[in-house]
C-alpha positions as CSV (number, residue, x, y, z in Angstrom):
1,R,50.6,-87.0,92.0
2,Q,47.3,-85.4,90.9
3,S,44.4,-87.6,90.1
4,D,42.6,-87.4,86.9
5,P,39.1,-85.8,86.9
6,P,36.2,-88.2,86.9
7,P,35.1,-89.2,83.4
8,T,32.2,-87.3,81.9
9,P,29.2,-89.7,81.4
10,H,28.3,-90.1,77.8
11,L,24.6,-90.0,77.1
12,P,23.2,-91.8,74.0
13,S,21.8,-89.4,71.4
14,H,18.3,-90.7,71.9
15,T,18.1,-89.4,75.4
16,L,18.8,-85.8,74.4
17,T,15.7,-83.6,74.3
18,P,15.3,-81.7,71.0
19,P,14.7,-78.0,71.3
20,P,11.0,-76.9,71.4
21,P,9.5,-76.0,68.0
22,D,9.2,-72.4,67.2
23,R,5.8,-71.0,68.2
24,S,4.0,-68.3,66.4
25,P,4.1,-65.2,68.5
26,S,1.1,-64.4,70.6
27,P,-0.9,-61.3,69.6
28,M,-0.9,-60.3,73.2
29,R,2.8,-60.7,73.8
30,S,3.3,-56.9,73.8
31,Y,1.0,-56.5,76.8
32,L,2.8,-57.1,80.0
33,V,0.8,-58.7,82.7
34,P,1.6,-57.4,86.2
35,S,3.4,-59.8,88.5
36,P,2.3,-60.7,91.0
37,L,-1.3,-60.2,89.7
38,P,-3.0,-57.5,91.8
39,T,-6.4,-58.8,92.8
40,R,-9.3,-57.5,94.8
41,R,-8.2,-59.9,97.5
42,N,-4.6,-58.7,97.9
43,R,-5.2,-55.0,97.3
44,T,-4.7,-52.8,100.3
45,C,-7.7,-51.1,101.9
46,S,-6.3,-47.6,101.2
47,A,-5.8,-48.4,97.5
48,T,-9.4,-49.7,97.3
49,A,-10.7,-46.5,99.1
50,R,-8.7,-44.2,96.7
51,A,-10.1,-46.1,93.7
52,A,-13.7,-45.9,95.0
53,E,-13.4,-42.1,95.4
54,G,-12.0,-41.7,91.9
55,P,-13.9,-40.9,88.6
56,V,-15.7,-43.4,86.5
57,F,-14.1,-44.1,83.1
58,T,-15.5,-45.8,80.0
59,G,-13.9,-48.1,77.5
60,V,-14.3,-51.2,75.3
61,C,-13.1,-54.7,76.1
62,K,-10.2,-55.4,73.9
63,Y,-9.4,-58.9,75.1
64,F,-10.5,-61.1,78.0
65,C,-9.5,-64.7,78.8
66,R,-11.6,-66.4,81.5
67,S,-9.2,-69.3,81.9
68,K,-6.2,-66.9,82.5
69,G,-8.4,-64.6,84.6
70,H,-7.5,-61.3,83.0
71,G,-7.8,-59.0,80.0
72,F,-7.5,-55.5,78.7
73,I,-9.8,-52.5,78.2
74,T,-9.2,-49.8,75.6
75,P,-10.1,-46.5,77.1
76,S,-12.7,-44.3,75.3
77,D,-10.5,-41.3,75.6
78,G,-7.5,-43.0,74.0
79,G,-4.3,-43.9,75.8
80,R,-2.8,-47.2,76.8
81,D,-4.9,-50.3,77.2
82,I,-5.7,-51.0,80.9
83,F,-5.2,-54.3,82.6
84,V,-8.3,-55.9,84.3
85,H,-8.3,-58.9,86.6
86,I,-11.3,-61.3,86.8
87,S,-11.8,-60.4,90.5
88,D,-12.6,-56.8,89.6
89,I,-15.5,-57.6,87.2
90,E,-19.0,-57.1,88.6
91,G,-22.2,-58.4,87.0
92,E,-23.3,-61.7,85.6
93,Y,-21.5,-61.8,82.2
94,V,-18.0,-62.7,81.2
95,P,-16.6,-59.8,79.1
96,V,-16.0,-60.4,75.3
97,E,-14.3,-58.2,72.8
98,G,-16.3,-55.1,71.9
99,D,-18.4,-54.9,75.2
100,E,-18.7,-51.4,76.5
101,M,-17.5,-51.1,80.1
102,S,-17.3,-48.6,82.9
103,Y,-14.6,-48.8,85.5
104,K,-12.4,-46.9,88.0
105,V,-8.7,-47.1,88.2
106,C,-6.2,-48.2,90.9
107,S,-2.4,-47.9,90.8
108,I,-0.4,-51.1,90.4
109,P,2.6,-51.8,92.7
110,P,5.5,-51.9,93.0
111,K,6.2,-48.5,91.4
112,Y,2.6,-47.4,91.1
113,E,3.3,-46.0,87.6
114,K,0.6,-48.1,85.9
115,V,-3.0,-48.5,86.6
116,Q,-5.5,-51.4,86.4
117,A,-9.3,-51.3,86.1
118,V,-11.4,-51.9,89.2
119,E,-15.1,-51.9,89.9
120,V,-15.6,-53.0,86.2
121,T,-19.2,-53.2,84.9
122,I,-20.3,-54.1,81.4
123,T,-22.7,-51.3,80.3
124,H,-23.6,-52.6,76.8
125,L,-23.1,-56.1,75.5
126,N,-21.5,-56.3,72.1
127,P,-24.5,-57.0,69.8
128,G,-24.4,-60.2,67.7
129,T,-22.0,-62.0,70.0
130,K,-22.6,-64.9,72.4
131,H,-22.0,-64.1,76.1
132,E,-21.3,-66.6,78.8
133,T,-22.5,-66.0,82.4
134,W,-20.2,-66.8,85.3
135,A,-22.3,-69.8,85.9
136,G,-21.5,-71.1,82.4
137,H,-24.7,-70.5,80.5
138,I,-24.5,-69.1,77.0
139,V,-26.7,-66.1,76.0
140,S,-26.9,-64.5,72.6
141,S,-27.0,-60.7,72.6
């Protein structure tokens, strides 16, 4: 004789979690952030050397989030926006939208088909905006 399967426990309706509310889409959702994030710390020495030997490009900061630790630069010569990690920004200011920047590029693993900005320097602060230093001080430009 076969035994009956154990009864399925019945949960009261108040213990069921409702589905999360719909969120408005993020304006940055079309930008894919590399995973894992390539940083100055985990980049290979050869990749760093190749980037250092490369040309210097210019662009404008499109977006940067200090708490997330990354952002994007729009190249001056057009083309796709370029990922920038917080560890690759040199200088005393946190970038804001509209800042002019100079940078070099380094290929992103695993396929090395995309690039990220390295050795990033703010060349001109966006006038009329408040800038934060890495130490947390606010400066008007």
